[in-house]
C-alpha positions as CSV (number, residue, x, y, z in Angstrom):
1,M,-17.1,-83.5,9.4
2,T,-14.0,-85.6,9.6
3,N,-11.1,-85.6,7.1
4,Q,-8.4,-88.2,6.5
5,Y,-4.9,-87.1,7.4
6,E,-1.4,-88.5,7.4
7,T,1.4,-87.4,9.7
8,V,5.1,-88.4,9.6
9,F,7.4,-87.4,12.5
10,I,11.1,-87.9,13.1
11,L,12.2,-88.7,16.6
12,T,15.7,-88.2,18.0
13,P,18.0,-91.2,17.4
14,V,19.2,-91.3,21.1
15,L,16.0,-93.0,22.2
16,S,15.9,-96.7,23.0
17,E,13.3,-98.9,21.2
18,P,10.9,-98.8,24.1
19,Q,11.2,-95.0,24.5
20,M,10.5,-94.6,20.8
21,K,7.4,-96.8,21.0
22,E,6.2,-94.9,24.1
23,T,6.6,-91.6,22.2
24,V,4.5,-92.9,19.3
25,E,1.9,-94.2,21.7
26,K,1.8,-90.7,23.3
27,F,0.9,-89.1,20.0
28,K,-1.6,-91.8,19.2
29,G,-3.1,-91.0,22.6
30,V,-3.3,-87.3,21.8
31,L,-5.3,-88.2,18.6
32,T,-7.7,-90.7,20.3
33,A,-8.3,-88.3,23.2
34,Q,-9.6,-85.8,20.7
35,G,-11.9,-88.3,19.0
36,A,-9.7,-89.2,16.1
37,E,-9.8,-92.7,14.6
38,I,-6.4,-94.2,13.8
39,I,-6.5,-96.1,10.5
40,N,-2.9,-97.1,10.1
41,E,0.4,-96.9,11.9
42,E,3.8,-97.7,10.5
43,N,7.2,-97.7,12.1
44,W,9.7,-96.9,9.4
45,G,12.7,-97.4,11.8
46,L,16.0,-95.6,12.1
47,K,16.9,-93.8,8.8
48,K,19.6,-91.5,7.6
49,M,18.3,-88.0,7.0
50,A,19.1,-85.9,4.0
51,Y,20.7,-83.2,6.2
52,P,21.6,-83.0,9.9
53,I,18.9,-81.6,12.3
54,Q,20.1,-80.5,15.7
55,K,23.5,-82.1,14.9
56,K,21.9,-85.5,14.3
57,S,22.1,-87.3,11.0
58,T,19.7,-90.1,11.7
59,G,16.2,-90.4,13.3
60,F,13.3,-92.7,14.0
61,Y,10.6,-92.2,11.4
62,A,7.0,-92.9,12.4
63,F,3.8,-92.7,10.2
64,L,0.2,-92.4,11.3
65,E,-2.9,-92.3,9.2
66,F,-6.1,-91.1,10.8
67,N,-9.6,-89.6,10.5
68,A,-10.2,-86.5,12.5
69,E,-11.9,-83.1,12.8
70,P,-9.7,-80.3,11.5
71,A,-9.3,-78.8,15.0
72,V,-7.5,-81.9,16.2
73,I,-4.5,-81.1,13.9
74,E,-3.6,-78.0,15.8
75,K,-3.6,-79.9,19.1
76,L,-1.4,-82.6,17.6
77,E,1.1,-80.2,16.2
78,V,1.3,-78.3,19.5
79,A,2.1,-81.7,21.2
80,Y,4.8,-82.2,18.6
81,R,6.3,-78.8,19.2
82,R,6.3,-79.3,23.0
83,D,8.1,-82.7,22.9
84,E,11.9,-82.3,22.7
85,R,12.1,-85.9,21.2
86,V,10.5,-84.7,17.9
87,L,13.0,-83.4,15.4
88,R,10.6,-82.7,12.5
89,F,7.0,-83.4,11.6
90,I,4.5,-82.9,8.8
91,T,0.8,-83.5,8.7
92,V,-1.2,-83.5,5.4
93,K,-4.9,-83.8,4.6
94,N,-5.6,-86.5,2.1
95,E,-7.8,-85.5,-0.8
96,K,-10.2,-88.0,-2.3
97,Y,-7.7,-89.7,-4.6
98,A,-4.9,-89.7,-2.0
99,A,-7.2,-91.5,0.4
100,K,-8.0,-94.1,-2.2
101,Y,-4.3,-94.6,-2.9
102,A,-3.5,-94.9,0.8
103,E,-6.2,-97.6,1.1
104,R,-4.7,-99.6,-1.8
105,R,-1.2,-99.1,-0.2
106,R,-2.5,-100.4,3.2
107,N,-4.1,-103.4,1.6
108,K,-0.9,-104.2,-0.4
109,I,1.2,-104.0,2.8
110,Q,-1.2,-106.2,4.7
111,T,-1.2,-108.9,2.0
112,K,2.6,-108.9,2.1
113,E,2.6,-109.4,5.9
114,D,0.1,-112.3,5.7
């Protein structure tokens, strides 16, 4: 039984653009290696944080939306904790209505890009 999840993580601002993309690919790899299906990926860029974390006031924000078994989440979060480039992360399970909203949001973003 797979569930739909969203995860947002903040990477340290000292990374270069290629290093940031490589880190995002690493976490996508963790998910796909566990059989997760990535639905959506968004790079929110370098943003100012509400409060400093590890003496840093900005960070690269990345967003992933995926379908996975519940056991995959634990492995993903262990990977986040082991990577010193990750300042903060949060993973949430989408309920039925949240999943519908996320789909409408994705479609809206895609039509803007086209």
